PDB file with SEQRES, HELIX, SHEET and CRYST1 records, atoms N, CA, C and O in Angstrom:
SEQRES   1 A   87  UNK UNK UNK UNK UNK UNK UNK UNK UNK UNK UNK UNK UNK          
SEQRES   2 A   87  UNK UNK UNK UNK UNK UNK UNK UNK UNK UNK UNK UNK UNK          
SEQRES   3 A   87  UNK UNK UNK UNK UNK UNK UNK UNK UNK UNK UNK UNK UNK          
SEQRES   4 A   87  UNK UNK UNK UNK UNK UNK UNK UNK UNK UNK UNK UNK UNK          
SEQRES   5 A   87  UNK UNK UNK UNK UNK UNK UNK UNK UNK UNK UNK UNK UNK          
SEQRES   6 A   87  UNK UNK UNK UNK UNK UNK UNK UNK UNK UNK UNK UNK UNK          
SEQRES   7 A   87  UNK UNK UNK UNK UNK UNK UNK UNK UNK                          
HELIX    1 AA1 UNK A    2  UNK A   22  1                                  21    
HELIX    2 AA2 UNK A   27  UNK A   53  1                                  27    
HELIX    3 AA3 UNK A   59  UNK A   85  1                                  27    
CRYST1    1.000    1.000    1.000  90.00  90.00  90.00 P 1           1          
ATOM      1  N   UNK A   1      -6.676 -26.625 -17.219  1.00  0.00           N  
ATOM      2  CA  UNK A   1      -6.350 -25.649 -16.204  1.00  0.00           C  
ATOM      3  C   UNK A   1      -6.151 -24.281 -16.844  1.00  0.00           C  
ATOM      4  O   UNK A   1      -5.208 -24.069 -17.606  1.00  0.00           O  
ATOM      5  N   UNK A   2      -7.025 -23.384 -16.532  1.00  0.00           N  
ATOM      6  CA  UNK A   2      -6.972 -22.040 -17.098  1.00  0.00           C  
ATOM      7  C   UNK A   2      -5.665 -21.339 -16.725  1.00  0.00           C  
ATOM      8  O   UNK A   2      -5.030 -20.725 -17.582  1.00  0.00           O  
ATOM      9  N   UNK A   3      -5.260 -21.425 -15.465  1.00  0.00           N  
ATOM     10  CA  UNK A   3      -4.057 -20.720 -15.011  1.00  0.00           C  
ATOM     11  C   UNK A   3      -2.817 -21.194 -15.766  1.00  0.00           C  
ATOM     12  O   UNK A   3      -1.975 -20.387 -16.160  1.00  0.00           O  
ATOM     13  N   UNK A   4      -2.714 -22.470 -15.958  1.00  0.00           N  
ATOM     14  CA  UNK A   4      -1.545 -23.017 -16.665  1.00  0.00           C  
ATOM     15  C   UNK A   4      -1.544 -22.562 -18.121  1.00  0.00           C  
ATOM     16  O   UNK A   4      -0.500 -22.179 -18.651  1.00  0.00           O  
ATOM     17  N   UNK A   5      -2.698 -22.601 -18.765  1.00  0.00           N  
ATOM     18  CA  UNK A   5      -2.785 -22.138 -20.156  1.00  0.00           C  
ATOM     19  C   UNK A   5      -2.425 -20.663 -20.272  1.00  0.00           C  
ATOM     20  O   UNK A   5      -1.726 -20.263 -21.203  1.00  0.00           O  
ATOM     21  N   UNK A   6      -2.897 -19.859 -19.334  1.00  0.00           N  
ATOM     22  CA  UNK A   6      -2.577 -18.436 -19.348  1.00  0.00           C  
ATOM     23  C   UNK A   6      -1.085 -18.209 -19.118  1.00  0.00           C  
ATOM     24  O   UNK A   6      -0.487 -17.324 -19.729  1.00  0.00           O  
ATOM     25  N   UNK A   7      -0.494 -19.001 -18.246  1.00  0.00           N  
ATOM     26  CA  UNK A   7       0.942 -18.899 -17.985  1.00  0.00           C  
ATOM     27  C   UNK A   7       1.735 -19.218 -19.252  1.00  0.00           C  
ATOM     28  O   UNK A   7       2.712 -18.536 -19.563  1.00  0.00           O  
ATOM     29  N   UNK A   8       1.324 -20.232 -19.965  1.00  0.00           N  
ATOM     30  CA  UNK A   8       2.011 -20.582 -21.212  1.00  0.00           C  
ATOM     31  C   UNK A   8       1.901 -19.432 -22.213  1.00  0.00           C  
ATOM     32  O   UNK A   8       2.881 -19.084 -22.871  1.00  0.00           O  
ATOM     33  N   UNK A   9       0.721 -18.849 -22.326  1.00  0.00           N  
ATOM     34  CA  UNK A   9       0.518 -17.735 -23.271  1.00  0.00           C  
ATOM     35  C   UNK A   9       1.369 -16.526 -22.898  1.00  0.00           C  
ATOM     36  O   UNK A   9       2.053 -15.959 -23.750  1.00  0.00           O  
ATOM     37  N   UNK A  10       1.330 -16.134 -21.638  1.00  0.00           N  
ATOM     38  CA  UNK A  10       2.095 -14.948 -21.244  1.00  0.00           C  
ATOM     39  C   UNK A  10       3.597 -15.235 -21.246  1.00  0.00           C  
ATOM     40  O   UNK A  10       4.397 -14.370 -21.603  1.00  0.00           O  
ATOM     41  N   UNK A  11       3.973 -16.436 -20.851  1.00  0.00           N  
ATOM     42  CA  UNK A  11       5.394 -16.797 -20.838  1.00  0.00           C  
ATOM     43  C   UNK A  11       6.007 -16.802 -22.222  1.00  0.00           C  
ATOM     44  O   UNK A  11       7.129 -16.331 -22.411  1.00  0.00           O  
ATOM     45  N   UNK A  12       5.283 -17.329 -23.187  1.00  0.00           N  
ATOM     46  CA  UNK A  12       5.800 -17.324 -24.555  1.00  0.00           C  
ATOM     47  C   UNK A  12       5.728 -15.929 -25.159  1.00  0.00           C  
ATOM     48  O   UNK A  12       6.490 -15.601 -26.068  1.00  0.00           O  
ATOM     49  N   UNK A  13       4.814 -15.110 -24.654  1.00  0.00           N  
ATOM     50  CA  UNK A  13       4.722 -13.726 -25.125  1.00  0.00           C  
ATOM     51  C   UNK A  13       5.963 -12.910 -24.795  1.00  0.00           C  
ATOM     52  O   UNK A  13       6.320 -11.989 -25.530  1.00  0.00           O  
ATOM     53  N   UNK A  14       6.614 -13.245 -23.701  1.00  0.00           N  
ATOM     54  CA  UNK A  14       7.846 -12.539 -23.330  1.00  0.00           C  
ATOM     55  C   UNK A  14       8.880 -12.729 -24.430  1.00  0.00           C  
ATOM     56  O   UNK A  14       9.441 -11.764 -24.949  1.00  0.00           O  
ATOM     57  N   UNK A  15       9.119 -13.974 -24.772  1.00  0.00           N  
ATOM     58  CA  UNK A  15      10.133 -14.275 -25.785  1.00  0.00           C  
ATOM     59  C   UNK A  15       9.797 -13.724 -27.151  1.00  0.00           C  
ATOM     60  O   UNK A  15      10.668 -13.186 -27.836  1.00  0.00           O  
ATOM     61  N   UNK A  16       8.544 -13.851 -27.558  1.00  0.00           N  
ATOM     62  CA  UNK A  16       8.180 -13.375 -28.890  1.00  0.00           C  
ATOM     63  C   UNK A  16       8.310 -11.856 -28.992  1.00  0.00           C  
ATOM     64  O   UNK A  16       8.725 -11.341 -30.031  1.00  0.00           O  
ATOM     65  N   UNK A  17       7.964 -11.144 -27.937  1.00  0.00           N  
ATOM     66  CA  UNK A  17       8.101  -9.690 -27.964  1.00  0.00           C  
ATOM     67  C   UNK A  17       9.560  -9.249 -27.913  1.00  0.00           C  
ATOM     68  O   UNK A  17       9.918  -8.233 -28.508  1.00  0.00           O  
ATOM     69  N   UNK A  18      10.398  -9.996 -27.216  1.00  0.00           N  
ATOM     70  CA  UNK A  18      11.818  -9.668 -27.206  1.00  0.00           C  
ATOM     71  C   UNK A  18      12.455  -9.946 -28.567  1.00  0.00           C  
ATOM     72  O   UNK A  18      13.352  -9.220 -28.993  1.00  0.00           O  
ATOM     73  N   UNK A  19      11.995 -10.986 -29.243  1.00  0.00           N  
ATOM     74  CA  UNK A  19      12.472 -11.246 -30.604  1.00  0.00           C  
ATOM     75  C   UNK A  19      12.099 -10.097 -31.523  1.00  0.00           C  
ATOM     76  O   UNK A  19      12.909  -9.660 -32.341  1.00  0.00           O  
ATOM     77  N   UNK A  20      10.873  -9.607 -31.387  1.00  0.00           N  
ATOM     78  CA  UNK A  20      10.449  -8.463 -32.189  1.00  0.00           C  
ATOM     79  C   UNK A  20      11.264  -7.222 -31.831  1.00  0.00           C  
ATOM     80  O   UNK A  20      11.596  -6.425 -32.709  1.00  0.00           O  
ATOM     81  N   UNK A  21      11.586  -7.055 -30.557  1.00  0.00           N  
ATOM     82  CA  UNK A  21      12.375  -5.897 -30.129  1.00  0.00           C  
ATOM     83  C   UNK A  21      13.761  -5.920 -30.765  1.00  0.00           C  
ATOM     84  O   UNK A  21      14.303  -4.872 -31.113  1.00  0.00           O  
ATOM     85  N   UNK A  22      14.331  -7.105 -30.916  1.00  0.00           N  
ATOM     86  CA  UNK A  22      15.658  -7.205 -31.538  1.00  0.00           C  
ATOM     87  C   UNK A  22      15.631  -6.693 -32.977  1.00  0.00           C  
ATOM     88  O   UNK A  22      16.635  -6.187 -33.479  1.00  0.00           O  
ATOM     89  N   UNK A  23      14.499  -6.823 -33.626  1.00  0.00           N  
ATOM     90  CA  UNK A  23      14.377  -6.353 -35.000  1.00  0.00           C  
ATOM     91  C   UNK A  23      13.684  -5.011 -35.119  1.00  0.00           C  
ATOM     92  O   UNK A  23      13.220  -4.637 -36.197  1.00  0.00           O  
ATOM     93  N   UNK A  24      13.613  -4.288 -34.015  1.00  0.00           N  
ATOM     94  CA  UNK A  24      12.907  -3.002 -34.006  1.00  0.00           C  
ATOM     95  C   UNK A  24      13.505  -2.041 -35.020  1.00  0.00           C  
ATOM     96  O   UNK A  24      14.710  -2.052 -35.273  1.00  0.00           O  
ATOM     97  N   UNK A  25      12.654  -1.220 -35.589  1.00  0.00           N  
ATOM     98  CA  UNK A  25      13.092  -0.280 -36.612  1.00  0.00           C  
ATOM     99  C   UNK A  25      13.549   1.059 -36.037  1.00  0.00           C  
ATOM    100  O   UNK A  25      14.114   1.894 -36.744  1.00  0.00           O  
ATOM    101  N   UNK A  26      13.298   1.246 -34.755  1.00  0.00           N  
ATOM    102  CA  UNK A  26      13.725   2.484 -34.100  1.00  0.00           C  
ATOM    103  C   UNK A  26      13.827   2.228 -32.599  1.00  0.00           C  
ATOM    104  O   UNK A  26      13.379   1.198 -32.097  1.00  0.00           O  
ATOM    105  N   UNK A  27      14.418   3.175 -31.901  1.00  0.00           N  
ATOM    106  CA  UNK A  27      14.513   3.067 -30.443  1.00  0.00           C  
ATOM    107  C   UNK A  27      13.108   3.061 -29.826  1.00  0.00           C  
ATOM    108  O   UNK A  27      12.830   2.308 -28.893  1.00  0.00           O  
ATOM    109  N   UNK A  28      12.249   3.899 -30.357  1.00  0.00           N  
ATOM    110  CA  UNK A  28      10.867   3.975 -29.862  1.00  0.00           C  
ATOM    111  C   UNK A  28      10.152   2.626 -30.037  1.00  0.00           C  
ATOM    112  O   UNK A  28       9.449   2.162 -29.139  1.00  0.00           O  
ATOM    113  N   UNK A  29      10.342   2.018 -31.191  1.00  0.00           N  
ATOM    114  CA  UNK A  29       9.755   0.704 -31.475  1.00  0.00           C  
ATOM    115  C   UNK A  29      10.320  -0.348 -30.516  1.00  0.00           C  
ATOM    116  O   UNK A  29       9.583  -1.195 -30.012  1.00  0.00           O  
ATOM    117  N   UNK A  30      11.638  -0.288 -30.268  1.00  0.00           N  
ATOM    118  CA  UNK A  30      12.282  -1.215 -29.326  1.00  0.00           C  
ATOM    119  C   UNK A  30      11.664  -1.072 -27.938  1.00  0.00           C  
ATOM    120  O   UNK A  30      11.328  -2.066 -27.295  1.00  0.00           O  
ATOM    121  N   UNK A  31      11.517   0.159 -27.486  1.00  0.00           N  
ATOM    122  CA  UNK A  31      10.967   0.408 -26.145  1.00  0.00           C  
ATOM    123  C   UNK A  31       9.538  -0.122 -26.049  1.00  0.00           C  
ATOM    124  O   UNK A  31       9.167  -0.734 -25.047  1.00  0.00           O  
ATOM    125  N   UNK A  32       8.744   0.109 -27.077  1.00  0.00           N  
ATOM    126  CA  UNK A  32       7.352  -0.362 -27.065  1.00  0.00           C  
ATOM    127  C   UNK A  32       7.296  -1.890 -26.957  1.00  0.00           C  
ATOM    128  O   UNK A  32       6.495  -2.432 -26.196  1.00  0.00           O  
ATOM    129  N   UNK A  33       8.131  -2.564 -27.705  1.00  0.00           N  
ATOM    130  CA  UNK A  33       8.124  -4.032 -27.681  1.00  0.00           C  
ATOM    131  C   UNK A  33       8.691  -4.564 -26.361  1.00  0.00           C  
ATOM    132  O   UNK A  33       8.210  -5.565 -25.832  1.00  0.00           O  
ATOM    133  N   UNK A  34       9.708  -3.893 -25.841  1.00  0.00           N  
ATOM    134  CA  UNK A  34      10.271  -4.291 -24.547  1.00  0.00           C  
ATOM    135  C   UNK A  34       9.248  -4.075 -23.430  1.00  0.00           C  
ATOM    136  O   UNK A  34       9.162  -4.881 -22.504  1.00  0.00           O  
ATOM    137  N   UNK A  35       8.480  -2.998 -23.515  1.00  0.00           N  
ATOM    138  CA  UNK A  35       7.427  -2.759 -22.516  1.00  0.00           C  
ATOM    139  C   UNK A  35       6.360  -3.846 -22.576  1.00  0.00           C  
ATOM    140  O   UNK A  35       5.847  -4.279 -21.545  1.00  0.00           O  
ATOM    141  N   UNK A  36       6.032  -4.280 -23.782  1.00  0.00           N  
ATOM    142  CA  UNK A  36       5.054  -5.367 -23.919  1.00  0.00           C  
ATOM    143  C   UNK A  36       5.608  -6.652 -23.315  1.00  0.00           C  
ATOM    144  O   UNK A  36       4.879  -7.391 -22.653  1.00  0.00           O  
ATOM    145  N   UNK A  37       6.883  -6.921 -23.539  1.00  0.00           N  
ATOM    146  CA  UNK A  37       7.517  -8.093 -22.934  1.00  0.00           C  
ATOM    147  C   UNK A  37       7.473  -7.997 -21.408  1.00  0.00           C  
ATOM    148  O   UNK A  37       7.236  -8.993 -20.724  1.00  0.00           O  
ATOM    149  N   UNK A  38       7.703  -6.801 -20.884  1.00  0.00           N  
ATOM    150  CA  UNK A  38       7.636  -6.583 -19.437  1.00  0.00           C  
ATOM    151  C   UNK A  38       6.229  -6.847 -18.914  1.00  0.00           C  
ATOM    152  O   UNK A  38       6.068  -7.477 -17.869  1.00  0.00           O  
ATOM    153  N   UNK A  39       5.216  -6.376 -19.622  1.00  0.00           N  
ATOM    154  CA  UNK A  39       3.831  -6.645 -19.217  1.00  0.00           C  
ATOM    155  C   UNK A  39       3.555  -8.143 -19.183  1.00  0.00           C  
ATOM    156  O   UNK A  39       2.912  -8.645 -18.262  1.00  0.00           O  
ATOM    157  N   UNK A  40       4.045  -8.845 -20.189  1.00  0.00           N  
ATOM    158  CA  UNK A  40       3.866 -10.305 -20.240  1.00  0.00           C  
ATOM    159  C   UNK A  40       4.593 -10.979 -19.079  1.00  0.00           C  
ATOM    160  O   UNK A  40       4.099 -11.954 -18.511  1.00  0.00           O  
ATOM    161  N   UNK A  41       5.758 -10.459 -18.733  1.00  0.00           N  
ATOM    162  CA  UNK A  41       6.514 -11.021 -17.611  1.00  0.00           C  
ATOM    163  C   UNK A  41       5.769 -10.825 -16.296  1.00  0.00           C  
ATOM    164  O   UNK A  41       5.720 -11.721 -15.453  1.00  0.00           O  
ATOM    165  N   UNK A  42       5.193  -9.646 -16.136  1.00  0.00           N  
ATOM    166  CA  UNK A  42       4.400  -9.399 -14.921  1.00  0.00           C  
ATOM    167  C   UNK A  42       3.179 -10.308 -14.874  1.00  0.00           C  
ATOM    168  O   UNK A  42       2.815 -10.818 -13.815  1.00  0.00           O  
ATOM    169  N   UNK A  43       2.552 -10.504 -16.024  1.00  0.00           N  
ATOM    170  CA  UNK A  43       1.393 -11.396 -16.077  1.00  0.00           C  
ATOM    171  C   UNK A  43       1.807 -12.826 -15.754  1.00  0.00           C  
ATOM    172  O   UNK A  43       1.089 -13.534 -15.048  1.00  0.00           O  
ATOM    173  N   UNK A  44       2.950 -13.253 -16.261  1.00  0.00           N  
ATOM    174  CA  UNK A  44       3.441 -14.600 -15.969  1.00  0.00           C  
ATOM    175  C   UNK A  44       3.679 -14.771 -14.473  1.00  0.00           C  
ATOM    176  O   UNK A  44       3.347 -15.805 -13.893  1.00  0.00           O  
ATOM    177  N   UNK A  45       4.254 -13.748 -13.861  1.00  0.00           N  
ATOM    178  CA  UNK A  45       4.478 -13.794 -12.407  1.00  0.00           C  
ATOM    179  C   UNK A  45       3.149 -13.918 -11.669  1.00  0.00           C  
ATOM    180  O   UNK A  45       3.036 -14.668 -10.699  1.00  0.00           O  
ATOM    181  N   UNK A  46       2.157 -13.185 -12.128  1.00  0.00           N  
ATOM    182  CA  UNK A  46       0.813 -13.265 -11.537  1.00  0.00           C  
ATOM    183  C   UNK A  46       0.273 -14.700 -11.615  1.00  0.00           C  
ATOM    184  O   UNK A  46      -0.201 -15.242 -10.617  1.00  0.00           O  
ATOM    185  N   UNK A  47       0.347 -15.307 -12.802  1.00  0.00           N  
ATOM    186  CA  UNK A  47      -0.190 -16.664 -12.956  1.00  0.00           C  
ATOM    187  C   UNK A  47       0.592 -17.671 -12.123  1.00  0.00           C  
ATOM    188  O   UNK A  47       0.013 -18.632 -11.617  1.00  0.00           O  
ATOM    189  N   UNK A  48       1.882 -17.469 -11.974  1.00  0.00           N  
ATOM    190  CA  UNK A  48       2.656 -18.354 -11.095  1.00  0.00           C  
ATOM    191  C   UNK A  48       2.176 -18.242  -9.652  1.00  0.00           C  
ATOM    192  O   UNK A  48       2.076 -19.244  -8.943  1.00  0.00           O  
ATOM    193  N   UNK A  49       1.879 -17.011  -9.221  1.00  0.00           N  
ATOM    194  CA  UNK A  49       1.353 -16.829  -7.859  1.00  0.00           C  
ATOM    195  C   UNK A  49      -0.005 -17.492  -7.697  1.00  0.00           C  
ATOM    196  O   UNK A  49      -0.275 -18.089  -6.655  1.00  0.00           O  
ATOM    197  N   UNK A  50      -0.859 -17.402  -8.702  1.00  0.00           N  
ATOM    198  CA  UNK A  50      -2.169 -18.060  -8.653  1.00  0.00           C  
ATOM    199  C   UNK A  50      -1.984 -19.570  -8.554  1.00  0.00           C  
ATOM    200  O   UNK A  50      -2.630 -20.232  -7.741  1.00  0.00           O  
ATOM    201  N   UNK A  51      -1.112 -20.099  -9.372  1.00  0.00           N  
ATOM    202  CA  UNK A  51      -0.845 -21.544  -9.360  1.00  0.00           C  
ATOM    203  C   UNK A  51      -0.332 -21.969  -7.992  1.00  0.00           C  
ATOM    204  O   UNK A  51      -0.709 -23.025  -7.485  1.00  0.00           O  
ATOM    205  N   UNK A  52       0.523 -21.150  -7.396  1.00  0.00           N  
ATOM    206  CA  UNK A  52       1.050 -21.464  -6.063  1.00  0.00           C  
ATOM    207  C   UNK A  52      -0.049 -21.410  -5.004  1.00  0.00           C  
ATOM    208  O   UNK A  52      -0.157 -22.306  -4.166  1.00  0.00           O  
ATOM    209  N   UNK A  53      -0.867 -20.350  -5.046  1.00  0.00           N  
ATOM    210  CA  UNK A  53      -1.926 -20.188  -4.043  1.00  0.00           C  
ATOM    211  C   UNK A  53      -2.991 -21.280  -4.140  1.00  0.00           C  
ATOM    212  O   UNK A  53      -3.550 -21.706  -3.130  1.00  0.00           O  
ATOM    213  N   UNK A  54      -3.260 -21.719  -5.350  1.00  0.00           N  
ATOM    214  CA  UNK A  54      -4.259 -22.781  -5.542  1.00  0.00           C  
ATOM    215  C   UNK A  54      -3.660 -24.174  -5.340  1.00  0.00           C  
ATOM    216  O   UNK A  54      -4.350 -25.187  -5.449  1.00  0.00           O  
ATOM    217  N   UNK A  55      -2.363 -24.196  -5.046  1.00  0.00           N  
ATOM    218  CA  UNK A  55      -1.634 -25.451  -4.814  1.00  0.00           C  
ATOM    219  C   UNK A  55      -1.761 -26.421  -5.980  1.00  0.00           C  
ATOM    220  O   UNK A  55      -1.906 -27.628  -5.789  1.00  0.00           O  
ATOM    221  N   UNK A  56      -1.705 -25.867  -7.205  1.00  0.00           N  
ATOM    222  CA  UNK A  56      -1.730 -26.710  -8.401  1.00  0.00           C  
ATOM    223  C   UNK A  56      -0.388 -27.385  -8.620  1.00  0.00           C  
ATOM    224  O   UNK A  56      -0.293 -28.430  -9.265  1.00  0.00           O  
ATOM    225  N   UNK A  57       0.647 -26.765  -8.069  1.00  0.00           N  
ATOM    226  CA  UNK A  57       2.009 -27.294  -8.114  1.00  0.00           C  
ATOM    227  C   UNK A  57       2.593 -27.116  -6.719  1.00  0.00           C  
ATOM    228  O   UNK A  57       2.281 -26.144  -6.031  1.00  0.00           O  
ATOM    229  N   UNK A  58       3.430 -28.040  -6.306  1.00  0.00           N  
ATOM    230  CA  UNK A  58       3.997 -27.952  -4.955  1.00  0.00           C  
ATOM    231  C   UNK A  58       4.847 -26.695  -4.801  1.00  0.00           C  
ATOM    232  O   UNK A  58       5.476 -26.237  -5.755  1.00  0.00           O  
ATOM    233  N   UNK A  59       4.857 -26.149  -3.600  1.00  0.00           N  
ATOM    234  CA  UNK A  59       5.644 -24.950  -3.293  1.00  0.00           C  
ATOM    235  C   UNK A  59       7.110 -25.158  -3.638  1.00  0.00           C  
ATOM    236  O   UNK A  59       7.774 -24.247  -4.132  1.00  0.00           O  
ATOM    237  N   UNK A  60       7.604 -26.343  -3.382  1.00  0.00           N  
ATOM    238  CA  UNK A  60       9.010 -26.669  -3.637  1.00  0.00           C  
ATOM    239  C   UNK A  60       9.349 -26.494  -5.115  1.00  0.00           C  
ATOM    240  O   UNK A  60      10.453 -26.072  -5.457  1.00  0.00           O  
ATOM    241  N   UNK A  61       8.406 -26.817  -5.980  1.00  0.00           N  
ATOM    242  CA  UNK A  61       8.639 -26.697  -7.419  1.00  0.00           C  
ATOM    243  C   UNK A  61       8.359 -25.299  -7.950  1.00  0.00           C  
ATOM    244  O   UNK A  61       8.979 -24.864  -8.920  1.00  0.00           O  
ATOM    245  N   UNK A  62       7.434 -24.600  -7.322  1.00  0.00           N  
ATOM    246  CA  UNK A  62       7.034 -23.296  -7.851  1.00  0.00           C  
ATOM    247  C   UNK A  62       7.930 -22.161  -7.358  1.00  0.00           C  
ATOM    248  O   UNK A  62       8.093 -21.166  -8.064  1.00  0.00           O  
ATOM    249  N   UNK A  63       8.509 -22.282  -6.179  1.00  0.00           N  
ATOM    250  CA  UNK A  63       9.332 -21.204  -5.609  1.00  0.00           C  
ATOM    251  C   UNK A  63      10.480 -20.780  -6.526  1.00  0.00           C  
ATOM    252  O   UNK A  63      10.677 -19.580  -6.715  1.00  0.00           O  
ATOM    253  N   UNK A  64      11.249 -21.713  -7.105  1.00  0.00           N  
ATOM    254  CA  UNK A  64      12.323 -21.275  -8.009  1.00  0.00           C  
ATOM    255  C   UNK A  64      11.780 -20.531  -9.236  1.00  0.00           C  
ATOM    256  O   UNK A  64      12.422 -19.610  -9.740  1.00  0.00           O  
ATOM    257  N   UNK A  65      10.612 -20.928  -9.707  1.00  0.00           N  
ATOM    258  CA  UNK A  65      10.008 -20.254 -10.855  1.00  0.00           C  
ATOM    259  C   UNK A  65       9.561 -18.844 -10.489  1.00  0.00           C  
ATOM    260  O   UNK A  65       9.716 -17.916 -11.283  1.00  0.00           O  
ATOM    261  N   UNK A  66       9.013 -18.683  -9.303  1.00  0.00           N  
ATOM    262  CA  UNK A  66       8.626 -17.347  -8.831  1.00  0.00           C  
ATOM    263  C   UNK A  66       9.846 -16.441  -8.706  1.00  0.00           C  
ATOM    264  O   UNK A  66       9.800 -15.267  -9.074  1.00  0.00           O  
ATOM    265  N   UNK A  67      10.934 -16.995  -8.185  1.00  0.00           N  
ATOM    266  CA  UNK A  67      12.169 -16.227  -8.046  1.00  0.00           C  
ATOM    267  C   UNK A  67      12.686 -15.804  -9.421  1.00  0.00           C  
ATOM    268  O   UNK A  67      13.068 -14.650  -9.616  1.00  0.00           O  
ATOM    269  N   UNK A  68      12.698 -16.723 -10.357  1.00  0.00           N  
ATOM    270  CA  UNK A  68      13.170 -16.412 -11.704  1.00  0.00           C  
ATOM    271  C   UNK A  68      12.261 -15.390 -12.387  1.00  0.00           C  
ATOM    272  O   UNK A  68      12.737 -14.508 -13.102  1.00  0.00           O  
ATOM    273  N   UNK A  69      10.961 -15.511 -12.165  1.00  0.00           N  
ATOM    274  CA  UNK A  69      10.022 -14.545 -12.742  1.00  0.00           C  
ATOM    275  C   UNK A  69      10.294 -13.150 -12.198  1.00  0.00           C  
ATOM    276  O   UNK A  69      10.240 -12.172 -12.944  1.00  0.00           O  
ATOM    277  N   UNK A  70      10.586 -13.049 -10.908  1.00  0.00           N  
ATOM    278  CA  UNK A  70      10.945 -11.756 -10.305  1.00  0.00           C  
ATOM    279  C   UNK A  70      12.186 -11.176 -10.966  1.00  0.00           C  
ATOM    280  O   UNK A  70      12.250  -9.980 -11.250  1.00  0.00           O  
ATOM    281  N   UNK A  71      13.164 -12.030 -11.208  1.00  0.00           N  
ATOM    282  CA  UNK A  71      14.414 -11.587 -11.828  1.00  0.00           C  
ATOM    283  C   UNK A  71      14.175 -11.106 -13.259  1.00  0.00           C  
ATOM    284  O   UNK A  71      14.749 -10.104 -13.687  1.00  0.00           O  
ATOM    285  N   UNK A  72      13.332 -11.820 -13.990  1.00  0.00           N  
ATOM    286  CA  UNK A  72      13.031 -11.425 -15.368  1.00  0.00           C  
ATOM    287  C   UNK A  72      12.326 -10.074 -15.383  1.00  0.00           C  
ATOM    288  O   UNK A  72      12.653  -9.213 -16.199  1.00  0.00           O  
ATOM    289  N   UNK A  73      11.369  -9.885 -14.492  1.00  0.00           N  
ATOM    290  CA  UNK A  73      10.684  -8.586 -14.397  1.00  0.00           C  
ATOM    291  C   UNK A  73      11.694  -7.488 -14.074  1.00  0.00           C  
ATOM    292  O   UNK A  73      11.638  -6.408 -14.661  1.00  0.00           O  
ATOM    293  N   UNK A  74      12.606  -7.748 -13.158  1.00  0.00           N  
ATOM    294  CA  UNK A  74      13.603  -6.741 -12.778  1.00  0.00           C  
ATOM    295  C   UNK A  74      14.515  -6.393 -13.957  1.00  0.00           C  
ATOM    296  O   UNK A  74      14.802  -5.218 -14.187  1.00  0.00           O  
ATOM    297  N   UNK A  75      14.965  -7.389 -14.695  1.00  0.00           N  
ATOM    298  CA  UNK A  75      15.846  -7.145 -15.841  1.00  0.00           C  
ATOM    299  C   UNK A  75      15.118  -6.355 -16.917  1.00  0.00           C  
ATOM    300  O   UNK A  75      15.658  -5.385 -17.450  1.00  0.00           O  
ATOM    301  N   UNK A  76      13.903  -6.762 -17.238  1.00  0.00           N  
ATOM    302  CA  UNK A  76      13.145  -6.052 -18.270  1.00  0.00           C  
ATOM    303  C   UNK A  76      12.804  -4.632 -17.841  1.00  0.00           C  
ATOM    304  O   UNK A  76      12.812  -3.717 -18.664  1.00  0.00           O  
ATOM    305  N   UNK A  77      12.507  -4.445 -16.572  1.00  0.00           N  
ATOM    306  CA  UNK A  77      12.241  -3.098 -16.055  1.00  0.00           C  
ATOM    307  C   UNK A  77      13.474  -2.216 -16.249  1.00  0.00           C  
ATOM    308  O   UNK A  77      13.366  -1.075 -16.697  1.00  0.00           O  
ATOM    309  N   UNK A  78      14.638  -2.751 -15.909  1.00  0.00           N  
ATOM    310  CA  UNK A  78      15.880  -1.989 -16.065  1.00  0.00           C  
ATOM    311  C   UNK A  78      16.140  -1.652 -17.531  1.00  0.00           C  
ATOM    312  O   UNK A  78      16.557  -0.538 -17.847  1.00  0.00           O  
ATOM    313  N   UNK A  79      15.897  -2.603 -18.422  1.00  0.00           N  
ATOM    314  CA  UNK A  79      16.097  -2.364 -19.855  1.00  0.00           C  
ATOM    315  C   UNK A  79      15.181  -1.247 -20.345  1.00  0.00           C  
ATOM    316  O   UNK A  79      15.625  -0.331 -21.038  1.00  0.00           O  
ATOM    317  N   UNK A  80      13.914  -1.327 -19.987  1.00  0.00           N  
ATOM    318  CA  UNK A  80      12.954  -0.321 -20.436  1.00  0.00           C  
ATOM    319  C   UNK A  80      13.329   1.058 -19.881  1.00  0.00           C  
ATOM    320  O   UNK A  80      13.355   2.037 -20.626  1.00  0.00           O  
ATOM    321  N   UNK A  81      13.617   1.138 -18.591  1.00  0.00           N  
ATOM    322  CA  UNK A  81      13.939   2.433 -17.983  1.00  0.00           C  
ATOM    323  C   UNK A  81      15.217   3.020 -18.589  1.00  0.00           C  
ATOM    324  O   UNK A  81      15.257   4.198 -18.944  1.00  0.00           O  
ATOM    325  N   UNK A  82      16.246   2.201 -18.703  1.00  0.00           N  
ATOM    326  CA  UNK A  82      17.526   2.706 -19.220  1.00  0.00           C  
ATOM    327  C   UNK A  82      17.380   3.147 -20.674  1.00  0.00           C  
ATOM    328  O   UNK A  82      17.885   4.201 -21.060  1.00  0.00           O  
ATOM    329  N   UNK A  83      16.698   2.347 -21.472  1.00  0.00           N  
ATOM    330  CA  UNK A  83      16.535   2.696 -22.886  1.00  0.00           C  
ATOM    331  C   UNK A  83      15.681   3.953 -23.043  1.00  0.00           C  
ATOM    332  O   UNK A  83      15.997   4.826 -23.851  1.00  0.00           O  
ATOM    333  N   UNK A  84      14.605   4.040 -22.272  1.00  0.00           N  
ATOM    334  CA  UNK A  84      13.727   5.207 -22.365  1.00  0.00           C  
ATOM    335  C   UNK A  84      14.436   6.472 -21.876  1.00  0.00           C  
ATOM    336  O   UNK A  84      14.235   7.557 -22.423  1.00  0.00           O  
ATOM    337  N   UNK A  85      15.257   6.324 -20.856  1.00  0.00           N  
ATOM    338  CA  UNK A  85      15.993   7.469 -20.294  1.00  0.00           C  
ATOM    339  C   UNK A  85      17.039   7.974 -21.279  1.00  0.00           C  
ATOM    340  O   UNK A  85      17.280   9.178 -21.372  1.00  0.00           O  
ATOM    341  N   UNK A  86      17.658   7.056 -22.012  1.00  0.00           N  
ATOM    342  CA  UNK A  86      18.720   7.437 -22.952  1.00  0.00           C  
ATOM    343  C   UNK A  86      18.190   7.842 -24.318  1.00  0.00           C  
ATOM    344  O   UNK A  86      18.973   8.061 -25.242  1.00  0.00           O  
ATOM    345  N   UNK A  87      16.873   7.946 -24.461  1.00  0.00           N  
ATOM    346  CA  UNK A  87      16.296   8.328 -25.754  1.00  0.00           C  
ATOM    347  C   UNK A  87      16.442   9.807 -26.018  1.00  0.00           C  
ATOM    348  O   UNK A  87      16.009  10.293 -27.062  1.00  0.00           O  
TER     349      UNK A  87                                                      
END                                                                             
């Protein structure tokens, strides 16, 4: 399943980019890595929607994941905006 494989790639990309952000050498570097994590989070949300629309997983199981993906995007968006604003 292409969608599931893509979801795994983008989902793990969020964590790996946040790990890199923790070790950032500057605020600018932190923001760049956090933005990449945000992009991965948005991509993960996209793949979850595709999986839901194609009914690869039941709505009952996918809805909590979609909600959590929305929350992750919101948190990362706030981090990026606040950090960039305070630069």
